[in-house]
PANUMAR-333038 format. One record per residue (C-alpha): x, y, z; residue number from 1. Coordinates in Angstrom, 2 decimals, padded with zeros to 5 digits, always signed. Layout:
# residues N
      c1      c2      c3  nr
       X       Y       Z NUM
...
# end
This chain:
# residues 293
      c1      c2      c3  nr
 +029.47 +006.90 +005.33   1
 +030.06 +003.56 +003.59   2
 +029.76 +003.08 -000.16   3
 +027.93 +000.06 -001.54   4
 +028.96 -003.00 -003.49   5
 +027.03 -005.98 -004.83   6
 +027.57 -009.40 -006.32   7
 +024.95 -011.26 -008.35   8
 +024.74 -015.03 -008.69   9
 +022.13 -017.50 -010.04  10
 +020.69 -017.71 -006.51  11
 +020.40 -014.02 -005.71  12
 +022.06 -010.72 -005.05  13
 +024.51 -009.87 -002.25  14
 +024.47 -006.26 -001.05  15
 +027.54 -005.16 +000.92  16
 +028.98 -002.06 +002.56  17
 +032.55 -001.21 +001.65  18
 +034.86 -001.09 +004.68  19
 +038.65 -000.77 +005.12  20
 +038.71 -004.55 +005.64  21
 +036.77 -005.25 +002.44  22
 +033.05 -005.66 +001.59  23
 +030.80 -006.52 +004.54  24
 +027.46 -008.08 +003.72  25
 +024.36 -006.09 +004.61  26
 +021.80 -008.54 +003.24  27
 +021.28 -011.26 +000.65  28
 +018.22 -011.12 -001.61  29
 +017.44 -014.70 -002.58  30
 +016.01 -015.69 -005.95  31
 +016.69 -019.40 -005.36  32
 +014.07 -021.29 -007.37  33
 +013.43 -023.69 -004.48  34
 +011.86 -020.91 -002.40  35
 +009.85 -017.69 -002.66  36
 +012.01 -014.58 -003.08  37
 +013.12 -013.27 +000.32  38
 +015.86 -011.49 +002.26  39
 +018.11 -013.71 +004.36  40
 +020.50 -013.18 +005.92  41
 +019.80 -009.64 +007.03  42
 +022.78 -008.70 +009.18  43
 +022.94 -006.65 +012.34  44
 +024.50 -003.19 +011.91  45
 +028.30 -003.04 +011.97  46
 +028.63 -006.81 +011.71  47
 +028.12 -009.94 +009.66  48
 +026.05 -011.56 +012.41  49
 +022.69 -012.76 +011.13  50
 +019.55 -011.13 +012.45  51
 +016.92 -013.07 +010.46  52
 +015.75 -016.66 +010.72  53
 +015.23 -018.85 +007.67  54
 +012.54 -021.55 +007.54  55
 +012.48 -022.22 +011.32  56
 +011.32 -025.68 +012.30  57
 +008.21 -024.27 +014.01  58
 +007.18 -022.22 +010.93  59
 +009.08 -023.42 +007.84  60
 +007.07 -021.10 +005.55  61
 +008.77 -018.05 +007.11  62
 +011.83 -016.76 +005.25  63
 +013.53 -013.92 +007.16  64
 +012.05 -010.90 +005.35  65
 +009.32 -012.21 +003.03  66
 +005.86 -011.64 +001.57  67
 +002.78 -013.81 +001.31  68
 -001.00 -013.66 +001.57  69
 -003.80 -015.97 +002.58  70
 -007.29 -016.28 +001.09  71
 -006.59 -014.89 -002.41  72
 -009.52 -016.09 -004.53  73
 -009.75 -018.85 -001.95  74
 -006.09 -019.89 -002.36  75
 -003.21 -019.90 +000.12  76
 -000.01 -018.00 -000.69  77
 +001.20 -017.75 +002.89  78
 +002.49 -021.25 +003.57  79
 +003.04 -021.53 -000.17  80
 +004.26 -025.00 -001.01  81
 +004.47 -026.39 +002.52  82
 +001.72 -028.92 +003.18  83
 -000.26 -026.92 +005.75  84
 -003.38 -026.32 +003.68  85
 -005.18 -028.80 +001.46  86
 -003.52 -029.40 -001.91  87
 -006.48 -028.01 -003.84  88
 -005.98 -024.51 -002.32  89
 -002.17 -024.56 -002.06  90
 -000.66 -021.84 -004.27  91
 +002.97 -021.47 -005.33  92
 +005.30 -018.61 -006.27  93
 +007.64 -018.51 -009.25  94
 +010.44 -016.00 -009.70  95
 +010.56 -014.60 -013.23  96
 +013.71 -012.48 -012.98  97
 +015.30 -009.27 -011.71  98
 +014.41 -006.04 -013.50  99
 +015.73 -002.48 -013.49 100
 +018.98 -003.26 -011.68 101
 +020.79 -000.03 -010.84 102
 +024.16 -000.05 -009.12 103
 +026.58 +002.63 -008.06 104
 +028.68 +003.26 -004.95 105
 +025.88 +005.42 -003.55 106
 +022.74 +003.43 -004.45 107
 +021.66 -000.09 -005.36 108
 +018.12 -000.78 -006.57 109
 +016.34 -003.65 -008.29 110
 +012.90 -005.16 -008.83 111
 +012.03 -008.84 -008.52 112
 +009.20 -009.96 -010.82 113
 +007.26 -012.98 -009.56 114
 +004.19 -014.95 -010.54 115
 +001.75 -016.48 -008.09 116
 +000.43 -019.78 -009.42 117
 -002.76 -021.72 -008.92 118
 -002.46 -025.35 -007.77 119
 -002.75 -026.40 -011.45 120
 +000.20 -024.17 -012.42 121
 -001.76 -021.37 -014.12 122
 -000.79 -017.79 -013.27 123
 -003.22 -016.04 -010.91 124
 -001.42 -012.70 -010.40 125
 +001.88 -010.86 -010.78 126
 +003.99 -009.60 -007.87 127
 +006.85 -007.12 -007.83 128
 +009.21 -006.39 -004.96 129
 +011.31 -003.27 -005.51 130
 +014.28 -002.88 -003.17 131
 +016.52 +000.19 -002.89 132
 +019.32 +001.04 -000.49 133
 +021.54 +004.12 -000.30 134
 +025.10 +004.54 +000.93 135
 +025.00 +005.39 +004.65 136
 +026.69 +004.73 +007.97 137
 +026.00 +001.06 +008.66 138
 +027.73 +000.84 +012.05 139
 +024.81 +001.34 +014.49 140
 +021.74 +001.40 +012.22 141
 +020.73 +001.40 +008.57 142
 +017.61 +001.52 +006.42 143
 +016.37 +000.36 +003.02 144
 +013.09 +000.53 +001.13 145
 +010.88 -002.28 -000.11 146
 +007.93 -001.38 -002.35 147
 +005.47 -004.20 -002.93 148
 +002.99 -004.54 -005.78 149
 +000.27 -007.14 -006.37 150
 -001.36 -006.81 -009.82 151
 -004.55 -008.50 -010.99 152
 -003.30 -009.19 -014.51 153
 -005.42 -012.27 -015.27 154
 -008.69 -011.74 -013.42 155
 -010.33 -009.89 -010.55 156
 -008.95 -010.77 -007.12 157
 -010.84 -011.18 -003.86 158
 -008.81 -011.09 -000.63 159
 -010.57 -012.62 +002.35 160
 -010.17 -011.56 +005.96 161
 -007.06 -013.07 +007.55 162
 -005.06 -012.70 +010.75 163
 -001.80 -012.41 +008.79 164
 -000.41 -011.66 +005.35 165
 +001.83 -009.11 +003.66 166
 +005.40 -008.05 +004.30 167
 +006.78 -009.94 +007.29 168
 +009.96 -010.19 +009.36 169
 +011.03 -013.19 +011.45 170
 +014.21 -012.89 +013.51 171
 +016.54 -015.34 +015.14 172
 +016.24 -015.94 +018.88 173
 +014.01 -017.65 +021.41 174
 +010.41 -016.47 +021.61 175
 +010.76 -015.56 +025.30 176
 +013.58 -013.11 +024.50 177
 +011.67 -011.06 +021.92 178
 +011.09 -007.33 +022.45 179
 +008.35 -005.42 +020.61 180
 +007.57 -001.71 +020.35 181
 +005.14 +000.25 +018.21 182
 +004.40 +003.85 +017.27 183
 +001.50 +004.02 +019.73 184
 +003.71 +003.43 +022.78 185
 +002.70 -000.19 +023.23 186
 +005.19 -002.94 +024.08 187
 +005.37 -006.72 +023.92 188
 +002.19 -008.68 +023.29 189
 +000.15 -005.45 +023.54 190
 +001.37 -004.62 +019.99 191
 -000.62 -007.51 +018.51 192
 -003.56 -006.62 +016.24 193
 -003.14 -002.89 +016.85 194
 -003.09 -000.06 +014.31 195
 +000.38 +001.49 +014.13 196
 +002.63 +003.50 +011.82 197
 +005.53 +001.21 +012.67 198
 +006.32 -001.83 +014.78 199
 +009.69 -003.25 +015.78 200
 +011.06 -006.55 +016.99 201
 +014.46 -007.18 +018.59 202
 +016.24 -010.35 +019.65 203
 +019.67 -011.31 +021.02 204
 +022.08 -012.09 +018.16 205
 +024.88 -014.62 +018.68 206
 +028.32 -013.00 +018.40 207
 +027.09 -009.43 +018.75 208
 +028.11 -006.86 +021.36 209
 +030.48 -006.75 +024.32 210
 +029.40 -008.38 +027.56 211
 +029.40 -006.67 +030.93 212
 +027.56 -007.41 +034.15 213
 +025.64 -004.16 +033.80 214
 +024.44 -004.92 +030.26 215
 +024.23 -008.72 +030.44 216
 +020.50 -008.81 +029.67 217
 +020.55 -006.52 +026.63 218
 +024.10 -006.28 +025.21 219
 +023.59 -008.66 +022.26 220
 +020.24 -007.31 +021.03 221
 +019.54 -006.01 +017.55 222
 +016.30 -005.57 +015.69 223
 +014.27 -004.35 +012.76 224
 +011.33 -001.97 +012.51 225
 +008.94 -002.02 +009.56 226
 +007.86 +001.55 +008.77 227
 +004.62 +002.09 +006.83 228
 +004.28 +004.91 +004.33 229
 +001.20 +007.13 +004.89 230
 +000.07 +006.53 +001.28 231
 -000.51 +002.82 +001.93 232
 -003.91 +001.18 +001.61 233
 -005.65 +001.08 +005.00 234
 -002.86 +003.07 +006.66 235
 -002.20 +002.75 +009.52 236
 -002.55 -000.98 +009.15 237
 -003.23 -003.50 +011.87 238
 -000.28 -005.70 +012.79 239
 +000.27 -009.40 +013.22 240
 +002.71 -009.69 +016.15 241
 +002.93 -013.34 +017.11 242
 +004.40 -015.21 +020.04 243
 +007.36 -016.31 +017.93 244
 +008.30 -012.66 +017.36 245
 +007.19 -012.18 +013.75 246
 +005.92 -008.72 +012.77 247
 +003.63 -008.11 +009.81 248
 +001.48 -005.12 +008.77 249
 -001.54 -007.10 +007.55 250
 -004.18 -005.31 +005.42 251
 -006.50 -008.33 +005.64 252
 -006.77 -007.93 +009.41 253
 -009.21 -005.07 +008.74 254
 -011.39 -007.25 +006.56 255
 -011.76 -008.39 +002.96 256
 -011.07 -006.27 -000.13 257
 -010.97 -006.68 -003.91 258
 -008.96 -005.69 -006.98 259
 -010.62 -005.46 -010.38 260
 -008.83 -007.02 -013.32 261
 -005.94 -004.74 -014.29 262
 -005.78 -002.99 -010.90 263
 -002.78 -003.13 -008.57 264
 -002.25 -002.90 -004.82 265
 +000.93 -000.87 -004.21 266
 +002.40 -000.72 -000.71 267
 +005.53 +001.12 +000.43 268
 +007.73 +000.18 +003.39 269
 +011.07 +001.09 +004.90 270
 +013.00 -001.38 +007.05 271
 +015.04 +000.27 +009.79 272
 +017.67 -002.03 +011.28 273
 +019.19 -001.11 +014.64 274
 +021.34 -002.20 +017.57 275
 +019.70 -002.63 +020.98 276
 +016.19 -003.54 +022.05 277
 +014.57 -000.60 +020.24 278
 +014.47 +003.13 +020.90 279
 +011.02 +004.58 +020.19 280
 +012.35 +008.11 +019.59 281
 +014.98 +006.85 +017.14 282
 +012.46 +004.75 +015.20 283
 +009.86 +007.54 +015.18 284
 +012.49 +009.92 +013.79 285
 +013.27 +007.41 +011.04 286
 +009.55 +007.09 +010.26 287
 +009.08 +010.87 +010.06 288
 +011.94 +011.14 +007.57 289
 +010.42 +008.34 +005.48 290
 +006.88 +009.73 +005.62 291
 +008.02 +012.90 +003.84 292
 +009.13 +010.95 +000.75 293
# end
């Protein structure tokens, strides 16, 4: 069992596990004003080797562990600032500050308050990302919670059908090395656009593991599974699993929906981070523990 430590700076919050050799980073939650709020790096268990990928050249709007949506009152908050969509529908995100920061050796929790802006700079909606992590054994796996809220504070919101959008994870590694599993027993590309309680992605991580001839094809792998809470809207959701390895439970894959002014969409997730290519029994056990909360 490792206690927790943190360090806050103008650009974000470092969460670390205490070890005999000093604090070892678990993840960095970025509030850098140049970008949307996100988690990067997210480190592989028992190490400071980075598991996530930040603004890859093929998809520079992906930020490790991040959120975004498409087709919100006709506006794009997925690519969000990158010139993929026409300027007149290109939304932006603005971080407003961290709220409710709690810190102790056994638990760290905080909420990021964000505003999603129209192309003319007016606020369209409010977003909150609430992150909590408990002291645990970080050597072979670990978990933390991310609760996500979208609130229609200014006006009613219409969310169009989309093939992606929501909480997403993009890992380091070549697309041909990716390994996917889901709760329904599917693997690889078969996980795409399927309903599932959880989905995982794993990739080789530079610096990780000990090489042997017997394990040469899998020794450096680590991954993350996104676990959905049964209380979520449209649970079990359909998943975006793309050929670059990104995973994303995407409510809009099941069609459009709306929020009346004043209503909020509240979604709960747990991220389970592991060594190896993914063990379905281990991940299912983690999901069952989470589902009881």
